Every structure is written in C-alpha cells, then in structure tokens.
DRENKE-366882 format. One record per residue (C-alpha): residue in three letters; chain; x, y, z. Coordinates in pm, 1 decimal. Layout:
<"ALA", "A", <X, Y, Z>>;
...
! end
This chain:
<"MET", "A", <809.3, -332.7, 2366.7>>;
<"SER", "A", <1063.5, -457.4, 2119.6>>;
<"VAL", "A", <952.9, -648.6, 1835.2>>;
<"SER", "A", <1183.8, -924.7, 1640.2>>;
<"VAL", "A", <1208.1, -867.8, 1260.6>>;
<"SER", "A", <1064.6, -1244.4, 1214.3>>;
<"ALA", "A", <753.8, -1098.8, 1450.8>>;
<"ALA", "A", <722.7, -783.5, 1177.8>>;
<"VAL", "A", <739.1, -992.5, 890.4>>;
<"ALA", "A", <484.1, -1279.8, 1056.6>>;
<"GLY", "A", <285.7, -959.9, 1197.3>>;
<"ARG", "A", <258.5, -746.7, 888.0>>;
<"ILE", "A", <-134.7, -711.0, 701.5>>;
<"SER", "A", <-231.8, -491.1, 498.9>>;
<"VAL", "A", <-418.7, -316.8, 725.9>>;
<"ARG", "A", <-819.4, -205.9, 651.5>>;
<"ALA", "A", <-953.3, -55.0, 905.7>>;
<"PHE", "A", <-754.6, 197.7, 1110.9>>;
<"LEU", "A", <-874.4, 366.0, 1452.2>>;
<"PRO", "A", <-931.4, 734.5, 1476.6>>;
<"LYS", "A", <-673.1, 795.4, 1609.0>>;
<"PRO", "A", <-381.8, 1070.5, 1527.4>>;
<"VAL", "A", <-28.6, 929.1, 1471.1>>;
<"PRO", "A", <210.0, 1244.2, 1595.3>>;
<"ARG", "A", <442.8, 1348.1, 1338.3>>;
<"GLU", "A", <731.7, 1318.1, 1505.4>>;
<"LEU", "A", <681.3, 925.4, 1508.9>>;
<"VAL", "A", <581.8, 935.3, 1162.5>>;
<"GLU", "A", <944.2, 1141.8, 1052.8>>;
<"GLU", "A", <1126.3, 930.3, 1310.0>>;
<"LEU", "A", <996.5, 595.1, 1136.4>>;
<"LEU", "A", <1110.8, 710.7, 826.5>>;
<"GLU", "A", <1430.1, 897.4, 904.0>>;
<"THR", "A", <1515.0, 500.9, 1013.4>>;
<"ALA", "A", <1341.1, 392.6, 661.6>>;
<"ARG", "A", <1648.5, 562.2, 450.9>>;
<"ARG", "A", <1903.6, 330.2, 519.2>>;
<"ALA", "A", <1671.1, 53.7, 291.0>>;
<"PRO", "A", <1861.4, -107.6, 28.2>>;
<"SER", "A", <1906.7, 45.4, -250.1>>;
<"GLY", "A", <2187.8, -79.3, -585.7>>;
<"GLY", "A", <2474.4, 159.1, -608.5>>;
<"ASN", "A", <2305.7, 332.6, -297.3>>;
<"VAL", "A", <2158.0, 549.1, -599.8>>;
<"GLN", "A", <1830.5, 600.5, -364.8>>;
<"PRO", "A", <1542.5, 655.8, -637.5>>;
<"TRP", "A", <1237.0, 737.5, -387.0>>;
<"ARG", "A", <1040.2, 1027.6, -309.9>>;
<"LEU", "A", <836.3, 1046.6, -71.7>>;
<"HIS", "A", <499.7, 1249.2, -14.4>>;
<"VAL", "A", <293.0, 1262.0, 321.9>>;
<"LEU", "A", <-7.4, 1360.7, 384.0>>;
<"GLY", "A", <-195.6, 1440.6, 758.2>>;
<"GLY", "A", <-436.6, 1629.0, 907.5>>;
<"ALA", "A", <-630.3, 1903.8, 718.2>>;
<"THR", "A", <-398.4, 1840.0, 378.7>>;
<"LEU", "A", <-550.9, 1471.8, 375.5>>;
<"ASP", "A", <-847.5, 1549.3, 445.6>>;
<"GLU", "A", <-864.8, 1788.6, 140.7>>;
<"PHE", "A", <-704.2, 1535.3, -44.1>>;
<"ARG", "A", <-943.8, 1265.8, 3.6>>;
<"ALA", "A", <-1256.9, 1557.4, -49.3>>;
<"LEU", "A", <-1096.0, 1580.2, -401.6>>;
<"ILE", "A", <-1052.3, 1226.0, -481.8>>;
<"ARG", "A", <-1413.8, 1136.8, -341.9>>;
<"ALA", "A", <-1547.3, 1416.0, -567.8>>;
<"ARG", "A", <-1349.6, 1329.2, -894.6>>;
<"ARG", "A", <-1499.8, 995.5, -832.3>>;
<"GLU", "A", <-1844.1, 1073.8, -778.1>>;
<"ALA", "A", <-1845.7, 1296.5, -1089.0>>;
<"GLY", "A", <-1750.9, 988.0, -1274.1>>;
<"ALA", "A", <-1396.0, 1074.6, -1351.4>>;
<"GLN", "A", <-1146.6, 834.8, -1511.7>>;
<"GLU", "A", <-777.4, 870.4, -1566.6>>;
<"ALA", "A", <-511.3, 633.2, -1780.5>>;
<"PRO", "A", <-269.5, 464.6, -1577.2>>;
<"GLN", "A", <79.0, 489.4, -1609.1>>;
<"TYR", "A", <195.5, 148.9, -1598.7>>;
<"GLN", "A", <-31.0, -182.5, -1543.7>>;
<"VAL", "A", <-24.1, -304.8, -1193.0>>;
<"TYR", "A", <-103.4, -679.9, -1342.7>>;
<"PRO", "A", <-3.1, -811.9, -1664.7>>;
<"PRO", "A", <-325.1, -892.5, -1844.8>>;
<"HIS", "A", <-452.6, -1260.2, -1821.1>>;
<"LEU", "A", <-267.1, -1378.6, -1531.3>>;
<"TRP", "A", <-154.6, -1667.9, -1571.8>>;
<"GLU", "A", <-156.2, -1990.6, -1286.2>>;
<"PRO", "A", <-43.3, -2058.5, -990.5>>;
<"HIS", "A", <-74.2, -1621.1, -990.8>>;
<"ARG", "A", <-428.0, -1609.5, -1153.4>>;
<"SER", "A", <-539.2, -1810.7, -825.7>>;
<"TYR", "A", <-336.1, -1656.5, -586.8>>;
<"ARG", "A", <-502.4, -1342.0, -672.5>>;
<"PHE", "A", <-876.4, -1461.8, -688.0>>;
<"LYS", "A", <-825.2, -1687.8, -315.8>>;
<"ASN", "A", <-712.4, -1330.6, -196.1>>;
<"GLY", "A", <-1039.3, -1182.6, -304.1>>;
<"GLU", "A", <-1254.7, -1434.3, -204.4>>;
<"ASP", "A", <-1107.6, -1463.8, 126.6>>;
<"LEU", "A", <-1152.8, -1048.2, 187.2>>;
<"TYR", "A", <-1470.2, -1043.6, 99.6>>;
<"ALA", "A", <-1563.4, -1320.0, 302.3>>;
<"SER", "A", <-1411.1, -1172.0, 597.4>>;
<"ILE", "A", <-1628.4, -882.5, 617.2>>;
<"GLY", "A", <-1913.0, -1088.5, 504.2>>;
<"VAL", "A", <-1978.4, -989.3, 132.9>>;
<"ALA", "A", <-2090.7, -1251.7, -112.9>>;
<"ARG", "A", <-1934.8, -1307.2, -439.3>>;
<"GLU", "A", <-2240.3, -1209.3, -587.2>>;
<"ASP", "A", <-2294.7, -855.3, -385.4>>;
<"LYS", "A", <-2129.7, -634.7, -625.4>>;
<"PRO", "A", <-2245.3, -297.8, -476.7>>;
<"ALA", "A", <-2085.5, -419.7, -136.3>>;
<"ARG", "A", <-1769.9, -495.3, -305.3>>;
<"LEU", "A", <-1712.2, -226.3, -458.4>>;
<"ALA", "A", <-1810.4, -41.1, -187.2>>;
<"GLN", "A", <-1510.0, -194.4, 61.9>>;
<"PHE", "A", <-1284.8, -126.1, -289.2>>;
<"ALA", "A", <-1355.0, 276.9, -310.5>>;
<"ARG", "A", <-1198.1, 295.9, 85.5>>;
<"ASN", "A", <-914.2, 186.7, -72.5>>;
<"PHE", "A", <-903.9, 618.9, -164.8>>;
<"ALA", "A", <-1026.8, 699.2, 151.2>>;
<"PHE", "A", <-722.3, 518.5, 281.1>>;
<"PHE", "A", <-891.7, 273.1, 509.3>>;
<"ASP", "A", <-966.2, 612.9, 714.9>>;
<"ALA", "A", <-584.3, 604.9, 829.6>>;
<"PRO", "A", <-459.6, 921.4, 978.4>>;
<"VAL", "A", <-153.8, 969.7, 720.1>>;
<"ALA", "A", <-112.2, 911.9, 351.4>>;
<"LEU", "A", <213.6, 838.2, 149.2>>;
<"PHE", "A", <253.8, 847.7, -193.8>>;
<"PHE", "A", <562.2, 696.8, -360.7>>;
<"SER", "A", <720.2, 869.5, -694.5>>;
<"LEU", "A", <1003.5, 820.6, -851.0>>;
<"ASP", "A", <1188.1, 953.2, -1168.7>>;
<"ARG", "A", <1094.8, 821.4, -1496.1>>;
<"ARG", "A", <1392.4, 754.4, -1619.9>>;
<"PHE", "A", <1475.9, 535.1, -1375.9>>;
<"GLY", "A", <1443.4, 121.1, -1459.0>>;
<"LEU", "A", <1331.6, -205.0, -1318.6>>;
<"ALA", "A", <1614.0, -227.7, -1055.0>>;
<"GLN", "A", <1560.8, 100.8, -918.3>>;
<"TRP", "A", <1143.3, 11.4, -890.5>>;
<"ALA", "A", <1237.5, -273.2, -698.5>>;
<"ASP", "A", <1456.2, -34.0, -479.3>>;
<"MET", "A", <1121.8, 137.3, -425.5>>;
<"GLY", "A", <974.0, -191.1, -270.0>>;
<"MET", "A", <1226.7, -257.5, -34.3>>;
<"LEU", "A", <1184.6, 131.9, 97.8>>;
<"MET", "A", <810.2, 26.7, 124.8>>;
<"GLN", "A", <885.6, -322.1, 284.0>>;
<"THR", "A", <1086.9, -141.7, 527.0>>;
<"ILE", "A", <852.3, 104.1, 608.3>>;
<"MET", "A", <596.2, -148.5, 693.8>>;
<"LEU", "A", <805.4, -350.4, 903.2>>;
<"LEU", "A", <948.2, -35.6, 1139.7>>;
<"ALA", "A", <549.9, 32.8, 1125.1>>;
<"VAL", "A", <464.5, -298.3, 1265.9>>;
<"GLU", "A", <741.4, -242.6, 1525.0>>;
<"ARG", "A", <582.4, 98.4, 1619.6>>;
<"GLY", "A", <245.1, -69.3, 1678.9>>;
<"LEU", "A", <176.3, 88.7, 1373.6>>;
<"GLY", "A", <-23.3, -90.8, 1084.8>>;
<"THR", "A", <-12.2, 26.9, 699.8>>;
<"CYS", "A", <-180.1, -101.2, 372.9>>;
<"PRO", "A", <19.7, -95.5, 50.3>>;
<"GLN", "A", <-161.3, 42.4, -238.7>>;
<"ALA", "A", <-104.4, -24.7, -625.3>>;
<"CYS", "A", <-467.1, 158.9, -642.8>>;
<"TRP", "A", <-333.0, 503.8, -713.7>>;
<"ALA", "A", <-201.9, 400.5, -1025.3>>;
<"ALA", "A", <-555.4, 453.4, -1169.3>>;
<"TRP", "A", <-515.0, 815.8, -1038.9>>;
<"PRO", "A", <-173.1, 944.8, -1178.1>>;
<"GLU", "A", <-331.5, 1312.4, -1287.1>>;
<"THR", "A", <-479.9, 1390.4, -946.5>>;
<"VAL", "A", <-251.0, 1250.2, -751.9>>;
<"ALA", "A", <5.1, 1430.8, -904.8>>;
<"GLU", "A", <-153.7, 1768.7, -913.8>>;
<"PHE", "A", <-206.0, 1760.5, -535.4>>;
<"LEU", "A", <99.8, 1676.5, -501.6>>;
<"GLU", "A", <257.9, 1890.6, -744.5>>;
<"LEU", "A", <451.2, 1650.1, -898.0>>;
<"ASP", "A", <682.3, 1760.8, -1180.1>>;
<"GLU", "A", <656.1, 1608.6, -1491.5>>;
<"GLY", "A", <958.5, 1334.8, -1498.3>>;
<"GLN", "A", <812.4, 1193.0, -1163.9>>;
<"ILE", "A", <574.5, 869.5, -1190.8>>;
<"LEU", "A", <380.0, 778.8, -924.5>>;
<"LEU", "A", <440.8, 451.3, -766.3>>;
<"GLY", "A", <170.9, 360.9, -540.7>>;
<"GLY", "A", <48.8, 499.5, -166.2>>;
<"MET", "A", <8.9, 368.9, 170.4>>;
<"ALA", "A", <-205.5, 375.3, 456.1>>;
<"LEU", "A", <-43.1, 427.8, 742.7>>;
<"GLY", "A", <-241.7, 459.3, 1113.2>>;
<"TYR", "A", <-294.0, 243.2, 1439.4>>;
<"PRO", "A", <-483.8, -98.7, 1326.2>>;
<"ASP", "A", <-842.8, -151.7, 1431.7>>;
<"GLU", "A", <-773.6, -450.2, 1620.0>>;
<"ALA", "A", <-1166.4, -484.0, 1660.1>>;
<"ALA", "A", <-1252.8, -495.0, 1248.0>>;
<"PRO", "A", <-1322.6, -854.8, 1130.4>>;
<"VAL", "A", <-1123.4, -736.2, 804.7>>;
<"ASN", "A", <-802.5, -732.9, 999.6>>;
<"ALA", "A", <-799.7, -1067.4, 1115.0>>;
<"LEU", "A", <-764.7, -1181.1, 736.0>>;
<"CYS", "A", <-404.3, -1358.5, 698.8>>;
<"THR", "A", <-343.5, -1428.0, 360.3>>;
<"ASP", "A", <-205.9, -1726.9, 223.7>>;
<"ARG", "A", <126.9, -1825.4, 86.3>>;
<"ALA", "A", <270.0, -2086.8, -125.3>>;
<"GLU", "A", <487.3, -2329.5, 27.6>>;
<"LEU", "A", <827.2, -2295.4, -2.6>>;
<"ALA", "A", <863.9, -2581.7, -233.3>>;
<"ASP", "A", <636.2, -2429.8, -459.2>>;
<"PHE", "A", <878.7, -2140.8, -580.5>>;
<"CYS", "A", <1241.9, -2189.5, -399.3>>;
<"THR", "A", <1499.6, -2425.8, -541.4>>;
<"ILE", "A", <1842.1, -2498.1, -341.6>>;
<"ARG", "A", <2126.0, -2656.9, -443.0>>;
<"GLY", "A", <2488.8, -2739.2, -343.2>>;
<"PHE", "A", <2419.6, -2824.9, 41.1>>;
! end
C-alpha cells in the first residue's frame, strides 16, 4: 500500500524495539537506490554509507559489547549537543528523555535501568540492519546538512516500505572502533548510525510520540 509523504512524516518515529525479522538485501538496496536522489548542494554528494547485516552485524555487536564491558572509552570527534544547552531546547531534550523512560516504566531515580536502556543503542535495538554515515573531513557544515537530508530521505522511504529506523548520534562516542571495523581511512569522519528493520508494534517504547513546538514558536512568516 502506498504511503503519502505527509503520512510518512507524521508516522515516522525513532524505533527502539525491532522484530527478529530479517530485511532482504534486495529491499535495502532498493531503498538506498531511491534515497540517493536526496538533495545535495551543488550535487556534491558528500555521503558515504556503510551497511551491516547478518553475521557481520553480529560480529560488530560482539566487538562493541566487549569493549564497553572492558570499560574502554574513546574521544568523540564532535559534540552531539552544545555544552550548557539553553532554553527552550534544554527543556525539549529533558522532556523527551522523561517521556521515553516513562513509556517503559523506568523511574527517574532508577539510574541502572536508564543506563541499561541507553546501552541498547549499541545493539541497534536488535535491528537486523545497521547503517553508518561518514564523510570526508574536509567538508563543511553545508555538506553535513546534506548528510542529514540523506538520512531523512532514508527514514521516510523506510516508512513507505513498512520498515522503521532509529537515527543514532551515540556512535560519535565510538569513532575509533567504528572506523577500525569499517576500515575507514583517516580522511573520513563518522557522523552517526541508524538502526533499520521491522518495528515491534507491541513494544510500549514504540508508542512514544515526541512533542513538537508549535509553528509560531519557531517560524516567522512575512509578506502574505
């Protein structure tokens, strides 16, 4: 069944529980073939995609789990959030976290449970497909914006195909391990990752619909 762009935008969520149902390689390739039409300033196309599935994804999960359990840490190559995030953005982020943990019945004071849920990021929430996004370090902010448009295009096309995604900036904390596994050269910088698969519709965490500011809070319209 065809899904309109409006329905895909409205229906897209960050999926944090996936079914143990494989996604055929042909479907992944079809999705990415279409997504390569994403906008790119000057048609520079700065993106590099790296897709893991099957035994290769299992191997990567085992590697990252072993390094985390050993207490290893790596220096992020960029800040995901600015330090001392200001209002109203700090409140937006805070409420998002509160709503997320409330959806799975984790209390604010239950730090171990919160950390356990966050750790599921590093297993891609058991998704059968993982994507990583990198680009040449010489590119600037405009090309990072291009990468965001590519990721959004992938996410909306996934909804159209009955799939779900979760974009993951958390991988910025493991640039060396990811670069080693993907065999990235030193000229590449990792932007982040994305989980891809079939959403578990019965999982309470997938019922979370995050708030958005009202249009008047961030948009100024003039001239008509």
